[in-house]
C-alpha positions as CSV (number, residue, x, y, z in Angstrom):
1,M,71.2,32.1,28.7
2,W,74.4,32.3,26.7
3,N,77.7,32.8,28.4
4,K,80.6,35.0,27.3
5,D,82.5,32.2,25.6
6,E,79.5,31.3,23.4
7,I,79.1,35.0,22.4
8,R,82.7,35.6,21.7
9,G,83.0,32.3,19.8
10,K,80.0,33.2,17.6
11,G,81.6,36.6,17.0
12,D,84.9,35.0,16.0
13,R,83.0,32.6,13.7
14,V,81.2,35.5,11.9
15,K,84.5,37.5,11.7
16,G,86.2,34.5,10.2
17,Q,83.4,34.1,7.6
18,A,83.8,37.8,6.6
19,E,87.6,37.5,6.4
20,K,87.4,34.4,4.3
21,A,84.9,36.0,1.9
22,A,87.1,39.1,1.6
23,G,90.1,36.9,0.9
24,K,88.3,35.1,-1.9
25,L,87.2,38.5,-3.4
26,T,90.7,39.9,-3.3
27,N,92.4,36.6,-4.1
28,N,94.4,36.9,-0.8
29,D,95.3,33.5,0.5
30,R,96.6,34.9,3.7
31,L,93.4,36.6,4.6
32,R,91.4,33.5,3.5
33,N,93.5,31.3,5.8
34,R,93.2,33.7,8.7
35,G,89.4,33.6,8.2
36,D,89.4,29.8,8.3
37,M,91.4,29.8,11.5
38,D,89.1,32.4,13.1
39,K,86.0,30.3,12.1
40,I,87.6,27.2,13.6
41,S,88.7,28.8,16.8
42,G,85.3,30.5,17.1
43,S,83.5,27.2,16.8
44,V,85.7,25.6,19.4
45,R,85.2,28.5,21.8
46,E,81.4,28.5,21.2
47,N,81.2,24.7,21.9
48,V,83.3,25.0,25.1
49,G,80.9,27.7,26.2
50,K,77.9,25.5,25.4
51,G,79.5,22.6,27.4
52,R,80.1,24.9,30.4
53,R,76.5,26.1,30.3
54,H,75.1,22.5,30.1
55,L,77.4,21.4,33.0
56,G,76.2,24.4,35.1
57,N,72.6,23.6,34.4
58,A,73.1,20.0,35.3
59,A,74.8,21.0,38.5
60,K,71.9,23.3,39.4
61,D,69.4,20.5,38.7
62,L,71.3,18.1,40.8
63,G,71.4,20.6,43.6
64,K,67.7,21.1,43.4
65,R,67.1,17.3,43.5
66,I,69.4,16.8,46.5
67,K,67.6,19.7,48.4
68,R,64.2,18.0,48.1
């Protein structure tokens, strides 16, 4: 199951893509650059969330193995 960092990161990535596209259409470099930054920060946040989820799952699995 996804955690909130993954969800927010994916949202930021999508928002960044939309901003970048709008910047290209309007020839607005500032909007295009802000879209790039949102995409990058969204990707980072999403990957941090994935890492947290995988570590949590590994800890659960380890706990189950120790219990046996």
